[in-house]
C-alpha positions as CSV (number, residue, x, y, z in Angstrom):
1,M,-12.9,23.1,-3.5
2,S,-13.8,19.4,-2.4
3,L,-10.9,17.2,-1.2
4,G,-10.4,15.4,-4.5
5,L,-10.2,18.2,-6.7
6,R,-7.4,19.4,-4.2
7,A,-5.5,16.3,-4.7
8,I,-6.0,16.2,-8.3
9,L,-4.8,20.1,-8.0
10,A,-1.7,19.0,-6.0
11,C,-0.5,16.5,-8.3
12,V,-0.8,18.6,-11.1
13,L,1.2,21.3,-9.5
14,G,3.8,18.5,-8.8
15,L,4.2,17.5,-12.6
16,L,4.5,21.2,-13.0
17,G,7.2,21.7,-10.3
18,L,5.3,23.9,-8.2
19,G,4.2,21.6,-5.4
20,G,3.0,18.4,-5.9
21,C,1.9,15.0,-4.3
22,D,3.1,14.1,-1.0
23,G,5.7,12.0,-1.5
24,G,6.2,11.0,2.0
25,G,9.2,12.9,3.3
26,Y,12.0,10.6,3.9
27,K,12.1,6.8,2.3
28,Q,14.3,4.1,1.9
29,R,14.1,2.1,-1.4
30,G,16.3,-0.8,-2.3
31,G,19.0,0.4,0.4
32,Q,18.6,4.1,-1.6
33,W,17.6,6.9,0.7
34,L,14.7,9.5,-0.7
35,Y,13.3,12.5,0.0
36,D,10.1,13.0,-2.0
37,D,11.0,10.3,-4.3
38,Q,14.4,12.2,-5.6
39,P,17.5,10.2,-4.3
40,F,19.8,11.7,-1.9
41,A,23.2,10.7,-0.3
42,P,23.6,11.3,3.5
43,V,27.1,10.8,5.3
44,A,26.1,7.8,7.1
45,P,23.4,6.4,5.6
46,S,23.0,3.3,7.9
47,S,22.1,5.5,11.2
48,L,19.8,7.7,9.2
49,R,16.7,8.4,11.0
50,P,13.5,10.7,9.8
51,I,13.1,13.0,12.4
52,D,9.3,14.6,10.4
53,R,8.7,15.1,6.9
54,L,11.1,17.9,7.0
55,F,14.1,17.1,8.9
56,A,16.2,14.1,9.8
57,R,19.8,13.0,11.1
58,D,22.6,10.4,11.2
59,E,25.2,10.2,13.9
60,R,27.0,12.9,11.6
61,H,24.9,15.4,10.4
62,A,21.2,16.8,10.1
63,Y,19.0,17.4,6.8
64,Y,16.3,19.6,5.4
65,R,14.2,18.4,2.8
66,G,16.8,16.0,2.2
67,Q,20.0,18.7,2.0
68,L,22.7,18.5,4.2
69,I,22.7,21.2,7.0
70,A,26.5,22.5,6.9
71,G,28.3,22.3,10.1
72,S,25.3,20.5,12.0
73,E,25.9,18.2,14.5
74,G,23.4,15.0,14.1
75,A,23.9,13.4,17.7
76,S,22.1,16.8,19.4
77,F,20.2,18.1,16.6
78,E,16.8,18.4,17.7
79,V,13.5,20.0,15.8
80,L,11.8,23.3,17.4
81,S,9.3,24.2,14.9
82,E,8.8,23.7,11.0
83,H,11.3,26.1,9.8
84,E,13.6,26.2,13.2
85,A,16.3,23.4,14.7
86,R,19.5,23.5,16.8
87,D,21.8,21.3,18.0
88,R,24.6,22.0,20.9
89,A,26.3,24.7,18.9
90,A,24.1,26.8,17.0
91,V,20.2,27.2,16.1
92,Y,19.5,26.9,12.6
93,Y,16.4,28.2,10.5
94,A,15.1,26.5,7.2
95,D,13.1,27.8,4.3
96,T,12.3,27.6,0.8
97,F,12.5,29.9,-2.1
98,R,11.7,30.4,-6.0
99,R,13.3,32.1,-8.6
100,A,11.2,34.6,-11.0
101,Q,13.8,33.8,-13.9
102,E,12.9,30.4,-13.1
103,Y,9.1,31.1,-13.6
104,W,8.8,29.8,-10.1
105,S,9.1,26.6,-10.6
106,I,12.0,25.3,-8.8
107,R,12.2,25.2,-5.2
108,H,15.4,25.7,-3.6
109,V,16.6,25.1,0.0
110,H,18.3,27.6,2.3
111,V,19.3,26.7,6.0
112,A,21.6,28.6,8.0
113,P,22.3,29.3,11.4
114,I,21.0,32.3,13.2
115,P,23.2,34.6,14.1
116,E,24.5,35.2,17.8
117,A,20.9,32.8,18.7
118,L,21.9,31.0,21.4
119,P,21.0,27.3,21.5
120,A,20.6,26.2,25.5
121,T,17.9,29.1,26.0
122,Y,16.3,29.7,22.5
123,R,12.1,29.4,22.6
124,V,9.9,29.0,19.7
125,L,7.0,31.6,20.5
126,G,4.9,31.1,17.7
127,M,3.6,33.1,14.1
128,G,7.3,32.9,13.4
129,Y,8.7,34.5,16.3
130,A,11.3,33.3,18.6
131,S,13.5,34.7,21.6
132,D,16.8,33.4,23.4
133,G,16.2,35.7,26.1
134,Q,19.1,38.0,25.0
135,H,17.4,38.5,21.3
136,A,14.2,38.4,19.7
137,Y,13.8,37.0,16.3
138,L,10.9,37.3,13.3
139,E,11.8,34.4,10.5
140,G,15.1,33.7,11.4
141,Q,16.2,37.7,11.7
142,A,17.0,39.9,14.9
143,L,15.1,42.2,15.9
144,R,16.0,45.3,17.9
145,V,13.7,45.3,21.3
146,R,13.9,47.0,24.1
147,D,13.5,43.7,26.8
148,P,13.9,40.5,24.5
149,A,13.3,38.5,28.0
150,S,9.5,39.7,28.0
151,F,9.1,39.6,24.2
152,Q,5.6,38.0,23.3
153,P,4.3,38.1,20.2
154,L,0.2,39.4,20.1
155,D,-0.4,37.5,16.4
156,R,1.6,37.4,13.2
157,R,2.5,41.4,13.1
158,F,2.1,42.8,16.6
159,A,4.1,42.0,19.9
160,R,5.1,43.9,22.6
161,D,7.9,43.3,25.9
162,A,7.6,45.0,29.0
163,Q,8.5,48.4,27.4
164,R,7.3,49.0,24.0
165,G,4.8,47.7,21.5
166,Y,6.1,46.2,18.0
167,Y,4.7,45.8,14.5
168,E,6.4,43.8,12.1
169,G,9.7,43.7,14.3
170,T,9.6,47.8,14.4
171,E,9.4,49.3,17.5
172,I,6.2,52.1,17.8
173,A,7.3,55.2,19.0
174,D,6.1,56.0,23.1
175,S,3.9,53.1,22.9
176,D,3.8,51.5,26.5
177,G,4.7,47.7,26.4
178,R,2.8,46.7,29.4
179,S,-0.8,47.8,28.2
180,F,-0.2,47.3,24.4
181,E,-2.7,45.7,22.7
182,I,-5.0,44.9,19.5
183,I,-8.2,46.6,19.8
184,A,-10.2,44.0,17.9
185,A,-8.9,40.5,17.0
186,G,-10.9,40.3,13.5
187,D,-9.6,44.0,12.6
188,G,-5.4,43.5,12.8
189,D,-4.8,47.0,12.0
190,H,-5.5,49.0,15.1
191,V,-3.8,48.8,18.4
192,R,-3.7,50.9,21.2
193,D,-1.9,51.4,25.1
194,R,-3.0,53.7,27.8
195,A,-2.4,56.6,26.4
196,H,-2.5,56.4,22.2
197,V,-4.6,54.7,19.5
198,W,-2.6,53.9,16.2
199,H,-3.3,52.1,12.7
200,A,-0.8,49.9,11.2
201,H,-0.3,49.0,7.3
202,I,2.4,47.7,5.2
203,E,2.9,50.6,2.9
204,I,3.2,49.9,-0.7
205,D,2.2,53.0,-2.5
206,D,5.5,55.1,-1.5
207,P,7.7,55.2,-5.0
208,N,10.7,56.5,-3.2
209,R,11.0,53.8,-0.9
210,P,10.0,49.8,-1.1
211,A,7.2,48.1,0.8
212,H,7.5,48.9,4.5
213,P,5.7,49.1,8.1
214,A,3.7,52.7,8.4
215,V,2.4,53.1,11.8
216,T,0.1,56.1,12.0
217,L,-1.0,57.8,15.5
218,L,-4.8,58.8,15.9
219,A,-4.5,62.0,17.3
220,G,-6.9,63.1,20.3
221,A,-8.4,59.4,19.8
222,R,-9.4,58.3,23.3
223,P,-8.2,54.3,23.8
224,A,-10.7,53.4,26.1
225,S,-13.4,54.3,23.9
226,V,-12.5,54.0,20.4
227,R,-14.4,51.5,18.2
228,V,-12.3,50.0,15.2
229,L,-15.2,49.6,12.3
230,G,-12.9,47.7,9.9
231,Q,-11.4,48.7,6.1
232,G,-9.3,50.6,8.0
233,Y,-11.9,53.2,9.9
234,A,-12.1,53.8,13.4
235,V,-14.3,56.2,15.3
236,D,-14.2,57.7,18.6
237,G,-16.4,60.5,20.4
238,G,-17.3,63.0,17.3
239,S,-14.2,62.1,15.0
240,V,-13.2,59.6,12.4
241,W,-10.2,58.1,11.0
242,W,-9.0,56.2,8.2
243,R,-5.9,54.3,8.4
244,G,-4.9,56.9,11.1
245,R,-6.2,60.0,9.0
246,R,-9.2,61.9,10.6
247,V,-12.0,62.0,8.1
248,A,-13.0,65.8,7.4
249,K,-16.6,66.5,8.4
250,A,-17.6,63.0,8.9
251,D,-20.3,62.9,11.0
252,A,-19.2,60.0,13.5
253,A,-23.0,59.1,15.1
254,S,-24.2,58.3,12.1
255,F,-20.9,56.7,10.2
256,V,-21.5,52.8,8.9
257,L,-19.5,50.8,6.3
258,V,-21.2,49.9,3.3
259,E,-21.7,46.4,2.9
260,P,-20.7,44.9,0.5
261,S,-17.7,47.6,-0.4
262,T,-18.0,49.0,-4.0
263,D,-15.5,50.9,-6.0
264,E,-17.5,53.9,-5.5
265,A,-17.9,54.0,-1.4
266,D,-16.9,51.6,1.5
267,A,-18.4,53.7,4.0
268,R,-21.1,56.3,4.5
269,D,-22.9,58.9,7.2
270,A,-26.1,60.8,7.0
271,Q,-24.6,63.9,4.6
272,R,-22.3,61.7,2.1
273,S,-20.3,58.5,1.3
274,Y,-16.9,57.9,1.5
275,R,-14.1,56.0,-0.2
276,Q,-11.1,55.3,1.4
277,G,-11.5,58.1,4.2
278,R,-12.3,60.6,1.3
279,P,-16.2,61.9,0.1
280,A,-16.9,59.8,-3.0
281,S,-18.9,60.7,-5.8
282,T,-21.7,58.1,-4.9
283,P,-24.8,59.8,-3.3
284,V,-25.8,58.5,0.2
285,A,-29.1,56.1,0.0
286,P,-32.0,57.5,1.3
287,Q,-33.0,55.9,4.9
288,P,-36.1,54.4,5.9
289,A,-38.1,56.7,8.2
290,R,-38.1,55.2,11.7
């Protein structure tokens, strides 16, 4: 999509209340303060100073998207990220949300102190993670980790500390944090430490539970030699796995992905085709003689 079309689309969404043209953040017009062209009333308007497009402060309080941050102190307030800020007494997490019953048309603002977060030592680690040395956080929610002081994200979903690896903030049992790593940067689903290999995904097909992190051990896989193929598949020696489950009777030596994937098959070996780790009805296409 061209930049011009994107701009037009943004303005149309703005008219529908679903986004919109950049209103310029904080502005002052005729003595009235506005946020995205909507009037708001700061407590001390003469001292209001925008910090960035989202946050502002005056001599009394701080503001997010033109709304007062309750309990905030303007004099010591500073922005840490697009969503995080602090003053001398608290760390705040700020975001927006929409409601289905409003047809997603109205953006609501929510800002709240992060419970127990220590302002003086709170550090943004990136990708939604943070730490204050005593706790680790993901999008403003405290995580149960073994060693907050050494906690570090590997990407948006995986993290580690000196003792364990984590997926979506959940500890991976028996993992070794010091050797825990993502196997292939473009895959994002397979991780390993010095002794284990796992596949991780968000499970959405369990009728008895809401969507939740699912981590599966690739039993017997050797961390140093396992190869990630993509689409949930990994190969090591004579075995093939899909989402951590061994693919029965698959020939690892000839196993490859079907590109592009179809509804009938996403992988094949010399004997058969597969779809999501199970034999597919699609026959194997003849291979040219070598």
